[in-house]
Each structure stands twice: as C-alpha cells, then as structure tokens.
TORROSE-224634 format. One record per residue (C-alpha): residue in one letter; x, y, z. Coordinates in nm, 3 decimals. Layout:
# residues N
+-----+---------+---------+---------+
: res :       X :       Y :       Z :
+-----+---------+---------+---------+
:   A :       X :       Y :       Z :
...
+-----+---------+---------+---------+
This chain:
# residues 427
+-----+---------+---------+---------+
: res :       X :       Y :       Z :
+-----+---------+---------+---------+
:   X :   2.645 :  -9.604 : -10.305 :
:   X :   2.710 :  -9.629 :  -9.941 :
:   X :   2.796 :  -9.248 :  -9.890 :
:   X :   2.863 :  -9.321 :  -9.515 :
:   X :   3.131 :  -9.561 :  -9.585 :
:   X :   3.285 :  -9.327 :  -9.861 :
:   X :   3.351 :  -9.060 :  -9.635 :
:   X :   3.494 :  -9.281 :  -9.321 :
:   X :   3.731 :  -9.423 :  -9.567 :
:   X :   3.824 :  -9.081 :  -9.664 :
:   X :   3.871 :  -8.968 :  -9.323 :
:   X :   4.071 :  -9.290 :  -9.235 :
:   X :   4.309 :  -9.217 :  -9.523 :
:   X :   4.346 :  -8.863 :  -9.433 :
:   X :   4.430 :  -8.903 :  -9.061 :
:   X :   4.515 :  -9.291 :  -9.039 :
:   X :   4.313 :  -9.448 :  -8.754 :
:   X :   4.144 :  -9.116 :  -8.582 :
:   X :   4.047 :  -8.760 :  -8.681 :
:   X :   4.127 :  -8.594 :  -8.347 :
:   X :   4.351 :  -8.329 :  -8.493 :
:   X :   4.565 :  -8.248 :  -8.770 :
:   X :   4.919 :  -8.128 :  -8.720 :
:   X :   5.050 :  -7.768 :  -8.806 :
:   X :   5.355 :  -7.708 :  -9.032 :
:   X :   5.525 :  -8.067 :  -9.080 :
:   X :   5.889 :  -8.044 :  -9.021 :
:   X :   5.970 :  -8.167 :  -9.345 :
:   X :   5.830 :  -7.879 :  -9.535 :
:   X :   6.030 :  -7.610 :  -9.668 :
:   X :   6.037 :  -7.252 :  -9.560 :
:   X :   5.755 :  -7.007 :  -9.758 :
:   X :   5.838 :  -6.911 : -10.082 :
:   X :   5.562 :  -6.640 : -10.093 :
:   X :   5.650 :  -6.291 : -10.119 :
:   X :   5.469 :  -5.959 : -10.130 :
:   X :   5.286 :  -5.826 : -10.330 :
:   X :   5.250 :  -6.160 : -10.505 :
:   X :   5.024 :  -6.150 : -10.845 :
:   X :   4.680 :  -6.043 : -10.963 :
:   X :   4.585 :  -6.420 : -10.926 :
:   X :   4.745 :  -6.480 : -10.593 :
:   X :   4.816 :  -6.141 : -10.370 :
:   X :   5.051 :  -6.199 : -10.106 :
:   X :   5.057 :  -5.976 :  -9.794 :
:   X :   5.361 :  -5.828 :  -9.630 :
:   X :   5.467 :  -5.901 :  -9.298 :
:   X :   5.341 :  -5.539 :  -9.222 :
:   X :   5.010 :  -5.587 :  -9.360 :
:   X :   4.953 :  -5.949 :  -9.214 :
:   X :   4.939 :  -5.779 :  -8.872 :
:   X :   4.616 :  -5.646 :  -8.966 :
:   X :   4.483 :  -6.022 :  -8.986 :
:   X :   4.495 :  -6.166 :  -8.640 :
:   X :   4.223 :  -6.298 :  -8.430 :
:   X :   4.120 :  -6.010 :  -8.222 :
:   X :   4.044 :  -5.810 :  -8.531 :
:   X :   3.827 :  -6.099 :  -8.663 :
:   X :   3.635 :  -6.114 :  -8.365 :
:   X :   3.601 :  -5.749 :  -8.294 :
:   X :   3.230 :  -5.627 :  -8.252 :
:   X :   3.051 :  -5.384 :  -8.484 :
:   X :   2.947 :  -5.222 :  -8.176 :
:   X :   3.153 :  -4.906 :  -8.162 :
:   X :   3.374 :  -4.905 :  -7.837 :
:   X :   3.255 :  -5.268 :  -7.762 :
:   X :   3.564 :  -5.505 :  -7.658 :
:   X :   3.660 :  -5.812 :  -7.904 :
:   X :   3.556 :  -6.153 :  -7.812 :
:   X :   3.814 :  -6.329 :  -7.640 :
:   X :   3.718 :  -6.704 :  -7.637 :
:   X :   3.838 :  -6.983 :  -7.373 :
:   X :   3.911 :  -7.318 :  -7.423 :
:   X :   3.576 :  -7.531 :  -7.394 :
:   X :   3.516 :  -7.640 :  -7.038 :
:   X :   3.372 :  -7.993 :  -6.992 :
:   X :   3.197 :  -8.034 :  -6.652 :
:   X :   3.234 :  -8.332 :  -6.410 :
:   X :   2.848 :  -8.375 :  -6.464 :
:   X :   2.662 :  -8.279 :  -6.759 :
:   X :   2.281 :  -8.138 :  -6.717 :
:   X :   2.155 :  -8.378 :  -6.968 :
:   X :   2.295 :  -8.717 :  -7.098 :
:   X :   2.202 :  -8.872 :  -7.420 :
:   X :   2.232 :  -9.243 :  -7.513 :
:   X :   2.055 :  -9.595 :  -7.536 :
:   X :   1.748 :  -9.620 :  -7.327 :
:   X :   1.819 :  -9.786 :  -6.996 :
:   X :   2.154 :  -9.691 :  -6.969 :
:   X :   2.260 :  -9.572 :  -6.656 :
:   X :   2.278 :  -9.161 :  -6.629 :
:   X :   2.085 :  -9.127 :  -6.945 :
:   X :   1.823 :  -8.885 :  -6.949 :
:   X :   1.734 :  -8.847 :  -7.339 :
:   X :   1.765 :  -9.097 :  -7.612 :
:   X :   1.782 :  -8.793 :  -7.888 :
:   X :   2.005 :  -8.523 :  -7.905 :
:   X :   1.731 :  -8.295 :  -8.006 :
:   X :   1.510 :  -8.404 :  -7.670 :
:   X :   1.798 :  -8.291 :  -7.477 :
:   X :   1.855 :  -7.963 :  -7.676 :
:   X :   1.461 :  -7.888 :  -7.614 :
:   X :   1.486 :  -7.989 :  -7.236 :
:   X :   1.799 :  -7.735 :  -7.215 :
:   X :   1.632 :  -7.450 :  -7.366 :
:   X :   1.309 :  -7.502 :  -7.156 :
:   X :   1.466 :  -7.455 :  -6.849 :
:   X :   1.497 :  -7.072 :  -6.922 :
:   X :   1.846 :  -7.044 :  -6.766 :
:   X :   2.094 :  -6.808 :  -6.831 :
:   X :   2.332 :  -7.034 :  -6.742 :
:   X :   2.497 :  -7.248 :  -6.977 :
:   X :   2.366 :  -7.601 :  -7.037 :
:   X :   2.571 :  -7.901 :  -7.090 :
:   X :   2.483 :  -8.194 :  -7.323 :
:   X :   2.676 :  -8.501 :  -7.308 :
:   X :   2.655 :  -8.758 :  -7.600 :
:   X :   2.732 :  -9.102 :  -7.557 :
:   X :   2.892 :  -9.282 :  -7.866 :
:   X :   2.689 :  -9.394 :  -8.144 :
:   X :   2.510 :  -9.265 :  -8.477 :
:   X :   2.203 :  -9.030 :  -8.446 :
:   X :   2.016 :  -9.000 :  -8.760 :
:   X :   1.830 :  -8.690 :  -8.807 :
:   X :   1.834 :  -8.342 :  -8.785 :
:   X :   1.935 :  -8.102 :  -8.455 :
:   X :   1.806 :  -7.771 :  -8.447 :
:   X :   1.923 :  -7.539 :  -8.149 :
:   X :   1.698 :  -7.228 :  -8.135 :
:   X :   1.786 :  -6.876 :  -8.012 :
:   X :   1.763 :  -6.860 :  -7.630 :
:   X :   1.858 :  -6.672 :  -7.315 :
:   X :   2.111 :  -6.921 :  -7.253 :
:   X :   2.412 :  -7.115 :  -7.414 :
:   X :   2.457 :  -7.466 :  -7.496 :
:   X :   2.730 :  -7.692 :  -7.501 :
:   X :   2.702 :  -8.021 :  -7.697 :
:   X :   2.999 :  -8.287 :  -7.648 :
:   X :   3.070 :  -8.620 :  -7.746 :
:   X :   3.209 :  -8.851 :  -7.478 :
:   X :   3.381 :  -9.110 :  -7.691 :
:   X :   3.764 :  -9.131 :  -7.750 :
:   X :   3.755 :  -8.964 :  -8.091 :
:   X :   3.516 :  -8.724 :  -8.266 :
:   X :   3.404 :  -9.028 :  -8.503 :
:   X :   3.266 :  -9.204 :  -8.180 :
:   X :   2.923 :  -8.975 :  -8.213 :
:   X :   2.807 :  -8.934 :  -8.556 :
:   X :   2.475 :  -8.695 :  -8.625 :
:   X :   2.370 :  -8.766 :  -8.978 :
:   X :   2.106 :  -8.729 :  -9.251 :
:   X :   2.088 :  -8.686 :  -9.620 :
:   X :   1.906 :  -8.356 :  -9.665 :
:   X :   1.904 :  -8.175 : -10.041 :
:   X :   1.847 :  -7.798 : -10.087 :
:   X :   1.629 :  -7.909 : -10.400 :
:   X :   1.376 :  -8.094 : -10.203 :
:   X :   1.019 :  -7.975 : -10.188 :
:   X :   0.862 :  -7.884 :  -9.855 :
:   X :   0.665 :  -8.168 :  -9.833 :
:   X :   0.940 :  -8.406 :  -9.903 :
:   X :   1.146 :  -8.201 :  -9.665 :
:   X :   0.897 :  -8.196 :  -9.413 :
:   X :   0.852 :  -8.584 :  -9.426 :
:   X :   1.224 :  -8.644 :  -9.402 :
:   X :   1.306 :  -8.401 :  -9.111 :
:   X :   1.001 :  -8.453 :  -8.907 :
:   X :   0.875 :  -8.808 :  -8.923 :
:   X :   0.784 :  -8.871 :  -8.540 :
:   X :   0.661 :  -8.522 :  -8.474 :
:   X :   0.994 :  -8.406 :  -8.301 :
:   X :   0.915 :  -8.059 :  -8.386 :
:   X :   0.583 :  -7.951 :  -8.266 :
:   X :   0.411 :  -7.626 :  -8.192 :
:   X :   0.511 :  -7.547 :  -7.859 :
:   X :   0.877 :  -7.698 :  -7.870 :
:   X :   1.168 :  -7.463 :  -7.883 :
:   X :   1.292 :  -7.508 :  -8.216 :
:   X :   0.946 :  -7.507 :  -8.382 :
:   X :   0.984 :  -7.159 :  -8.552 :
:   X :   1.270 :  -7.314 :  -8.709 :
:   X :   1.133 :  -7.600 :  -8.859 :
:   X :   0.789 :  -7.402 :  -8.961 :
:   X :   1.002 :  -7.151 :  -9.134 :
:   X :   1.134 :  -7.416 :  -9.345 :
:   X :   0.816 :  -7.635 :  -9.396 :
:   X :   0.601 :  -7.343 :  -9.487 :
:   X :   0.821 :  -7.207 :  -9.804 :
:   X :   0.607 :  -7.193 : -10.101 :
:   X :   0.924 :  -7.237 : -10.345 :
:   X :   0.971 :  -7.544 : -10.570 :
:   X :   1.273 :  -7.609 : -10.339 :
:   X :   1.350 :  -7.554 :  -9.974 :
:   X :   1.688 :  -7.412 : -10.056 :
:   X :   2.047 :  -7.402 :  -9.892 :
:   X :   1.904 :  -7.209 :  -9.575 :
:   X :   1.694 :  -7.539 :  -9.487 :
:   X :   1.929 :  -7.800 :  -9.592 :
:   X :   2.137 :  -7.817 :  -9.283 :
:   X :   2.169 :  -8.146 :  -9.051 :
:   X :   2.267 :  -7.935 :  -8.758 :
:   X :   2.117 :  -7.591 :  -8.767 :
:   X :   2.195 :  -7.329 :  -8.458 :
:   X :   2.068 :  -7.001 :  -8.378 :
:   X :   2.182 :  -7.014 :  -8.033 :
:   X :   2.459 :  -6.717 :  -7.913 :
:   X :   2.757 :  -6.886 :  -7.732 :
:   X :   2.696 :  -7.259 :  -7.869 :
:   X :   2.979 :  -7.507 :  -7.822 :
:   X :   3.034 :  -7.837 :  -7.998 :
:   X :   3.330 :  -8.088 :  -7.896 :
:   X :   3.453 :  -8.419 :  -8.010 :
:   X :   3.163 :  -8.494 :  -8.256 :
:   X :   3.116 :  -8.566 :  -8.622 :
:   X :   2.826 :  -8.392 :  -8.840 :
:   X :   2.744 :  -8.527 :  -9.178 :
:   X :   2.528 :  -8.435 :  -9.461 :
:   X :   2.519 :  -8.804 :  -9.608 :
:   X :   2.370 :  -8.680 :  -9.979 :
:   X :   2.743 :  -8.740 : -10.080 :
:   X :   2.767 :  -8.840 : -10.461 :
:   X :   2.394 :  -8.957 : -10.501 :
:   X :   2.357 :  -8.608 : -10.658 :
:   X :   2.549 :  -8.425 : -10.964 :
:   X :   2.746 :  -8.129 : -10.889 :
:   X :   2.491 :  -7.869 : -10.996 :
:   X :   2.306 :  -7.652 : -10.727 :
:   X :   2.241 :  -7.944 : -10.513 :
:   X :   2.370 :  -7.739 : -10.166 :
:   X :   2.361 :  -8.004 :  -9.861 :
:   X :   2.462 :  -7.851 :  -9.556 :
:   X :   2.627 :  -8.048 :  -9.256 :
:   X :   2.658 :  -7.768 :  -9.016 :
:   X :   2.487 :  -7.431 :  -9.034 :
:   X :   2.547 :  -7.149 :  -8.737 :
:   X :   2.380 :  -6.800 :  -8.720 :
:   X :   2.478 :  -6.731 :  -8.359 :
:   X :   2.749 :  -6.533 :  -8.218 :
:   X :   3.035 :  -6.614 :  -8.016 :
:   X :   3.010 :  -6.991 :  -8.147 :
:   X :   3.315 :  -7.257 :  -8.094 :
:   X :   3.378 :  -7.586 :  -8.227 :
:   X :   3.686 :  -7.789 :  -8.114 :
:   X :   3.770 :  -8.147 :  -8.276 :
:   X :   3.429 :  -8.186 :  -8.464 :
:   X :   3.458 :  -8.333 :  -8.834 :
:   X :   3.211 :  -8.163 :  -9.074 :
:   X :   3.135 :  -8.382 :  -9.385 :
:   X :   2.944 :  -8.320 :  -9.705 :
:   X :   2.990 :  -8.206 : -10.046 :
:   X :   2.844 :  -7.873 : -10.151 :
:   X :   2.817 :  -7.600 :  -9.870 :
:   X :   2.952 :  -7.848 :  -9.599 :
:   X :   2.995 :  -7.575 :  -9.339 :
:   X :   2.744 :  -7.265 :  -9.356 :
:   X :   2.772 :  -6.979 :  -9.131 :
:   X :   2.525 :  -6.669 :  -9.150 :
:   X :   2.411 :  -6.349 :  -8.986 :
:   X :   2.077 :  -6.454 :  -9.037 :
:   X :   1.805 :  -6.346 :  -8.737 :
:   X :   1.495 :  -6.537 :  -8.649 :
:   X :   1.343 :  -6.487 :  -8.958 :
:   X :   1.609 :  -6.685 :  -9.145 :
:   X :   1.716 :  -6.416 :  -9.364 :
:   X :   2.042 :  -6.259 :  -9.425 :
:   X :   2.105 :  -5.927 :  -9.253 :
:   X :   2.308 :  -5.630 :  -9.302 :
:   X :   2.374 :  -5.512 :  -8.951 :
:   X :   2.521 :  -5.811 :  -8.766 :
:   X :   2.830 :  -5.991 :  -8.756 :
:   X :   2.867 :  -6.341 :  -8.622 :
:   X :   3.174 :  -6.467 :  -8.475 :
:   X :   3.298 :  -6.827 :  -8.468 :
:   X :   3.626 :  -7.012 :  -8.380 :
:   X :   3.691 :  -7.366 :  -8.494 :
:   X :   3.990 :  -7.559 :  -8.351 :
:   X :   4.163 :  -7.898 :  -8.405 :
:   X :   3.894 :  -7.993 :  -8.665 :
:   X :   3.831 :  -8.132 :  -9.009 :
:   X :   3.614 :  -8.014 :  -9.301 :
:   X :   3.531 :  -8.209 :  -9.589 :
:   X :   3.342 :  -8.114 :  -9.913 :
:   X :   3.397 :  -8.028 : -10.300 :
:   X :   3.205 :  -7.687 : -10.397 :
:   X :   3.213 :  -7.373 : -10.151 :
:   X :   3.283 :  -7.591 :  -9.862 :
:   X :   3.263 :  -7.295 :  -9.590 :
:   X :   3.047 :  -7.051 :  -9.722 :
:   X :   2.823 :  -6.785 :  -9.589 :
:   X :   2.833 :  -6.457 :  -9.405 :
:   X :   3.027 :  -6.417 :  -9.053 :
:   X :   3.364 :  -6.396 :  -8.907 :
:   X :   3.481 :  -6.721 :  -8.877 :
:   X :   3.874 :  -6.808 :  -8.748 :
:   X :   4.001 :  -7.178 :  -8.842 :
:   X :   4.302 :  -7.283 :  -8.638 :
:   X :   4.497 :  -7.629 :  -8.680 :
:   X :   4.217 :  -7.742 :  -8.895 :
:   X :   4.215 :  -7.959 :  -9.188 :
:   X :   4.025 :  -7.869 :  -9.512 :
:   X :   3.980 :  -8.185 :  -9.753 :
:   X :   3.866 :  -8.133 : -10.105 :
:   X :   3.717 :  -8.467 : -10.220 :
:   X :   3.700 :  -8.527 : -10.598 :
:   X :   3.432 :  -8.810 : -10.645 :
:   X :   3.133 :  -8.595 : -10.750 :
:   X :   3.285 :  -8.342 : -10.958 :
:   X :   3.602 :  -8.305 : -11.173 :
:   X :   3.529 :  -7.972 : -11.305 :
:   X :   3.525 :  -7.734 : -11.007 :
:   X :   3.603 :  -7.711 : -10.629 :
:   X :   3.639 :  -7.435 : -10.373 :
:   X :   3.725 :  -7.437 : -10.031 :
:   X :   3.587 :  -7.093 :  -9.932 :
:   X :   3.276 :  -6.883 : -10.062 :
:   X :   3.257 :  -6.579 :  -9.814 :
:   X :   2.972 :  -6.322 :  -9.868 :
:   X :   3.143 :  -6.118 :  -9.657 :
:   X :   2.947 :  -5.765 :  -9.648 :
:   X :   3.168 :  -5.513 :  -9.851 :
:   X :   3.151 :  -5.267 :  -9.512 :
:   X :   3.308 :  -5.551 :  -9.287 :
:   X :   3.670 :  -5.584 :  -9.329 :
:   X :   3.719 :  -5.938 :  -9.188 :
:   X :   3.523 :  -6.249 :  -9.321 :
:   X :   3.724 :  -6.602 :  -9.308 :
:   X :   4.075 :  -6.669 :  -9.142 :
:   X :   4.292 :  -6.988 :  -9.164 :
:   X :   4.592 :  -7.018 :  -8.949 :
:   X :   4.805 :  -7.303 :  -8.870 :
:   X :   4.598 :  -7.555 :  -9.081 :
:   X :   4.618 :  -7.778 :  -9.400 :
:   X :   4.473 :  -7.785 :  -9.723 :
:   X :   4.468 :  -8.111 :  -9.937 :
:   X :   4.274 :  -8.189 : -10.254 :
:   X :   4.215 :  -8.505 : -10.464 :
:   X :   4.247 :  -8.436 : -10.831 :
:   X :   4.473 :  -8.283 : -11.097 :
:   X :   4.503 :  -7.921 : -11.031 :
:   X :   4.076 :  -7.878 : -11.008 :
:   X :   4.071 :  -7.725 : -10.688 :
:   X :   4.088 :  -7.361 : -10.568 :
:   X :   4.125 :  -7.213 : -10.259 :
:   X :   3.772 :  -6.991 : -10.293 :
:   X :   3.585 :  -6.768 : -10.460 :
:   X :   3.336 :  -6.462 : -10.333 :
:   X :   2.973 :  -6.561 : -10.289 :
:   X :   2.825 :  -6.247 : -10.442 :
:   X :   2.488 :  -6.296 : -10.299 :
:   X :   2.377 :  -5.904 : -10.345 :
:   X :   2.546 :  -5.576 : -10.448 :
:   X :   2.663 :  -5.532 : -10.088 :
:   X :   2.918 :  -5.850 : -10.087 :
:   X :   3.289 :  -5.851 : -10.109 :
:   X :   3.407 :  -6.203 :  -9.994 :
:   X :   3.684 :  -6.150 :  -9.744 :
:   X :   3.974 :  -6.456 :  -9.663 :
:   X :   4.325 :  -6.471 :  -9.542 :
:   X :   4.494 :  -6.793 :  -9.540 :
:   X :   4.820 :  -6.765 :  -9.331 :
:   X :   5.101 :  -6.982 :  -9.176 :
:   X :   4.950 :  -7.270 :  -9.315 :
:   X :   5.014 :  -7.589 :  -9.551 :
:   X :   4.870 :  -7.587 :  -9.918 :
:   X :   4.943 :  -7.924 : -10.041 :
:   X :   4.901 :  -8.053 : -10.410 :
:   X :   4.596 :  -8.078 : -10.611 :
:   X :   4.534 :  -7.699 : -10.643 :
:   X :   4.514 :  -7.476 : -10.935 :
:   X :   4.882 :  -7.274 : -10.922 :
:   X :   4.802 :  -7.055 : -11.208 :
:   X :   4.433 :  -6.975 : -11.062 :
:   X :   4.414 :  -7.029 : -10.697 :
:   X :   4.134 :  -6.805 : -10.655 :
:   X :   3.807 :  -6.848 : -10.860 :
:   X :   3.580 :  -6.598 : -10.998 :
:   X :   3.250 :  -6.493 : -10.803 :
:   X :   2.960 :  -6.718 : -10.761 :
:   X :   2.630 :  -6.566 : -10.865 :
:   X :   2.740 :  -6.239 : -11.036 :
:   X :   3.034 :  -6.428 : -11.214 :
:   X :   3.263 :  -6.124 : -11.126 :
:   X :   3.650 :  -6.208 : -11.230 :
:   X :   3.889 :  -6.259 : -10.950 :
:   X :   4.120 :  -5.966 : -10.939 :
:   X :   4.372 :  -5.948 : -10.658 :
:   X :   4.532 :  -5.621 : -10.560 :
:   X :   4.896 :  -5.606 : -10.607 :
:   X :   4.922 :  -5.195 : -10.552 :
:   X :   5.238 :  -5.015 : -10.630 :
:   X :   5.598 :  -5.025 : -10.496 :
:   X :   5.732 :  -4.674 : -10.359 :
:   X :   6.100 :  -4.576 : -10.423 :
:   X :   6.217 :  -4.752 : -10.085 :
:   X :   6.061 :  -5.090 : -10.213 :
:   X :   5.753 :  -5.090 :  -9.998 :
:   X :   5.420 :  -5.218 : -10.117 :
:   X :   5.130 :  -4.932 : -10.103 :
:   X :   4.773 :  -5.047 : -10.136 :
:   X :   4.449 :  -5.025 :  -9.959 :
:   X :   4.332 :  -5.369 :  -9.853 :
:   X :   3.960 :  -5.299 :  -9.880 :
:   X :   3.964 :  -5.155 : -10.221 :
:   X :   3.612 :  -5.225 : -10.359 :
:   X :   3.776 :  -5.254 : -10.696 :
:   X :   3.945 :  -5.567 : -10.597 :
:   X :   3.884 :  -5.905 : -10.443 :
:   X :   3.971 :  -5.925 : -10.067 :
:   X :   4.138 :  -6.291 : -10.057 :
:   X :   4.498 :  -6.296 :  -9.944 :
:   X :   4.787 :  -6.510 :  -9.822 :
:   X :   5.069 :  -6.496 :  -9.604 :
:   X :   5.369 :  -6.718 :  -9.527 :
:   X :   5.210 :  -7.065 :  -9.647 :
:   X :   5.415 :  -7.370 :  -9.719 :
:   X :   5.390 :  -7.665 :  -9.969 :
:   X :   5.362 :  -7.730 : -10.338 :
:   X :   5.009 :  -7.562 : -10.359 :
:   X :   5.142 :  -7.262 : -10.223 :
:   X :   5.378 :  -7.149 : -10.527 :
:   X :   5.316 :  -6.805 : -10.663 :
:   X :   5.339 :  -6.862 : -11.029 :
:   X :   5.457 :  -6.559 : -11.237 :
:   X :   5.196 :  -6.427 : -11.458 :
:   X :   5.259 :  -6.399 : -11.844 :
:   X :   5.381 :  -6.088 : -11.994 :
:   X :   5.139 :  -5.881 : -12.169 :
+-----+---------+---------+---------+
C-alpha cells in the first residue's frame, strides 16, 4: 500500500484543497452542553476551575520565581541564513535539511539561525541537536504540504536495520553535531530500538521553531496496531514552537519528552511547546510523552485504517508533581470509525506518572466513545477515574484538581456531538 497517498487523500478530504489551518468553532455548532462536575467517566470543569488552565500556567517554569514563557509569533527574515533545495538552484546552500542543520549548529552562534526549505519531498531523518543557539526551519511553499519530510521508521526495528535505514550515506558521522543522537540509538543492544529512536524528525534544540511544512512517518498501515510506535516528530527541547505544520503517522505521531542528551526521561525538567494552526493525524496515542504542550487552533484527525479496536488522541506521561501537561484550545477533534476513538489515556511509564490533559473551547465531532471518552492508563492498566467532587449547600463544586486518587483529564465548554456528557447508570 502506498501510505503516502493514503495520508494525502485523508488530508484532502479533511481540509479540501489545503491544510493551512483549521477553523475554530463553526457557526453552525450549538452552544456547549457540558456542565460541571460532569461524570466520573467524563469530568467537566466549572468556569472558576477552568481559569487555572490557561496558556501562562502551562508555560510557567519549574524554577521558583522564574517568569512564564510568553512566546511571540514566528518571524521569518527577508533572507535566511541557509536555503535547502535542488542543486544548482540560485540561492541554494544545501541540498538536504540535515546538512543545513549541521551548518547552522557549527556556526556556534547564540543568534537564531534560519533555514528556508524549498518545495519538495525530503526523504530521510532530520536530527537537530542541543546547542547554544536556536534554529528556525520553514517551508517556502504556499502551503504546508509543499515541503514534506518523510521516512518509514518502526520502533520494532533492530539497531542494525535502523542504522542502515537512517544513515545510508554517512550523513551522521563522528564530529558532526547530531552524531551523539544517532550514536545513542545505533548503540542499543536491545532487540529493538524502541519508541525513543523511532522519530523521523527529532530535536533536542531549545527554542526550535518549525513553520509551513509536513513531517510524516510513512510506516502507516504496513504494520498491525501492536507495539509499532512510529514517531513523526519528537521534541526534547524547551520553548519550542510549531505553526502551520502537518504531523502525520499512526502510533505516537507527536512525541514530546523532557529527555537530556543521554536520551532518558527526567524527573527534574519540564519542556514547553506551543503548536498553532496545525494538523495531527494518527490512531494510537497520537500525542504522547512528558512535557507541557499547548495546541491552539489545531485539528486532530483519528484515522481508522489500521485498527478497529482502539484509538487515543492524547497519552500524557505528566509527572504527578507537575500540574500542567497537555492543553487543547480552539481546536477540532475528528474520528473515523463507529465510537472506537477515545480522547486520551494516561501513559503510566513509571510510578511518578499521572497524565494531565485539558480540552476546552473546542469542537469534538462524531466517532468518539460517548460512554467512555477517556481510556484506562497504558502500561499500568489503571482504570480511568474522574473526580466529580462534592457539591456544597450553595451548589458549588468542591474538589482538588490534582487529587492523586483520580485521573487529571478534564473538559470545559466543548461543542459537537462527540462532547455530550452521558449520564452514568444508577448503581
């Protein structure tokens, strides 16, 4: 099967001709019917509680007294530092994105480096290492689909097969900036490289910015729905921004972590990411990992071509000690299939995890499981339990939003047929 064609068709059907941005709340949607406290299967915030879940809080720092990150819109210069495109094209400095990234990092500049990418399909991985300066990579086409970075990478590959796929011509070599990233994965002695090494685009760059391009893990429907994680975009950096970016895959399409250069999860670091005007496609744990991520005006598309049994949009591995994980605002959730999809589940990677998600002021369409919109935790199997609290004599809902006995997955002011709160059966 041509997975690239399938994804392109899916995008075309979802957006018409292009994927530049999704609309927020369409005028034909009825007002939200979600009322607090909701149910134990679908907890709903009060207006007062919802005031806690705003961008500034998600972008606060774990360092006491430090100011919250306040990102500004990505700015594109009149002239990029580097230009990627066909050889011989006027202005082109490199023919591969990785070569341009290496050149940008090798400048050892504290100033942001800008890489413009001309329209085309760029097969292969892109690794952006940690550095003293930040990198902006942007497509110069009219729409995000005009620049596509794509490869089929499977977490179940052995290290030798992964090495041959990812580095066929020696673009990662000792002395090059991203060598430590490649070497960490090729040196694994496990039977499979695992999800941490399955990304097409992997960045550890603080301040990374991506705009107007598409990243695809093309593994697609060529494998079953078991443990075949196939990450399109992975980010370990802080203060990362994506605008008008399509992220396409199936399992673990978008993976955010707080890993350091040793490629292991941390318990003392919170990475922050802003995603605007974008599109994420997948089936199992589409957005997964550990970090604070805000999605604004983004479309989440659950596809159903690989599995009829399960589908999850969010799979946060938020540390229990951290109050803010994933936030979706002014966004749209669409799902193929008949009530199979769920909005998310906690990714219990260790005993320190209690995933945190808020979906608010968004549209949730058909295809989602109304009776059980949130799933039981991955890995641990911990049953989903929403906190409905208690109501005082004045009708006010009383509850601790980070009570460890409950899941921390909430909704507020959502619209659409998939946002309905179904009454729980009487016991």
